N, C-alpha and C positions, 0 to 999 in steps of 0.2 A: 394267513400266508399270502392269499391273493392281494389283500390290502397292502402288505409290505412290498410286494412286487410292483403294484401300481404306483406307489409313492416313489419308487426309484426312477420312473419315467417322467421326469419333470425337467423341462428345458428352461424353466424360470423366465417365461415371457419371451422366449426367442421367436422370431418371425422367419419362417422358411418360405422360399419361393420354389415351387415344385413344377418342373416342366416335363409333362408326360402326355403323349398323344394317345396311348392305349386306354380306352375308357374303363376296361376291367381292372387293369393295374392301378389306374388312378383311384378307382373305388376302393381297392385294397389299401392303398396308401392313406386315403381319407379315413378309413376305418382304424388303421393303426394310429394316426395322429389324434383321432378323436379320443382314443383310450389313454393318451398321455396328458399329463397336467401342464398347464401354462405354456401351451404350444399353439402357435398360430401358423397355419399353412394356407398359402395362397397358390392356387393352381393355374397353370397356363397350358394350352394344348399344343404348343410348338415353341421353338426357340425364339422366333420373332416376337410372339406374344409375351414370352418371358422377358425379353430385352425391353419391350415397351413397359411392362409392369415394374421393372427396375428403375423407372423414372419416379416411382413413389419412394418415400424414405423408409428407413428402419428395417430393411431386410438384414438378417444375420447370416444366412447361408443359402446357397442354391443347390438343389437336388434335382438332377435331370437325367432323362433318358438320352442315350447317344444317337439313336436313330429316330428322327422326327421329320415330319414334312416342313416345308418352307425354310427352316433353318435348323440344322441338326445340332446336337450337343457340342461337337467340336467347334463349329462355327460360333455358337453362343458363347462358349468359354473364351475363344479368342476375342470376340467382340467386347466382352466384359473386361478382360485383362487389358485391352487396348484403350479403355476409357469411354467406349461408346455408351455405357450406361452411367457415366459420370465418374469422376475421380474417386468419389467416396466408395465405390464398389470395385475398384481395380484389384483389391486384395481380399475380397469376400471369399470365404471358403466355398469350394465347388466340389460336389460329389457326383460322380457318374453312376447311374444305375444301368447295369448291363449283364447280359448272359455271355458276352464275348470275353473270354479269359485269355485270348491269345497274346503273345508277346507284342505283336503288332498293335493291338488295341491299347495295351498298356503304354506302349511307346507313343502312340498318337495322343493319348490322354495327357501324358506328361508334357508333350510338345505343345498342347493346346492350353496348358496352365491349369489342368484339373488336379485338385489336391488328393483325391481318393476315389476308389471305385468300390461299389458294393454289388455283389453278385445277385442277379435276379434268379429265382424269386428270393426275397429276403424275409426275415421275421422281425418282429417288433424289437426284441432285445438286441439283436445284432445291428439293426439300423440305428437304434438309439445310441448304442455305444460309439458307432462311427461318428454320428452327428455331435454327440456330447464331446467327443475327443477333439473335434475341430473347433468347437465354440467355447471350450473351457481350457484351462491350463493343464489339468491332469485327467487322464483317462486311459484305460488300457485299450488296445486295438483288438477287436474280435477276429475270430478266424475266418469270417466271411468278408473281411476287408482286405483290399490289396493296396495298402498305403503306398502312394507313389512318392518317390524321392525326387524333389525338384532340384535341377542343377543350379548351383549358385553362381 
């Protein structure tokens, strides 16, 4: 049974950029990603560091905290969407990790171009489902996701 569950957590070589300033939560995320197959996670301690790392090729998704020093998640998302990380990343999926479920936070995320929000703390299965849903064609949205509808 455990082996069957582990086989489902396979991002097929996807490369994630994770911006998280809390060392404890970063450690939790590292542990989660280590248990998944074919997943590469590169960590940044703040939004500015994450933006600098996006100068490297081949990232498939950005997963970020909203409240970080130097450059917060909202600023990072706006910078990515405006092309400051290069035009190749203007439409990269962006997921916010947050404990703030307020309508204001959801509105700010949507305005900043963030695709989805995941509630902190999160679990491996819920996080995987949200990420897989944004990097693949078909996936169900888990109950700890607050899929944001972007205005067209």
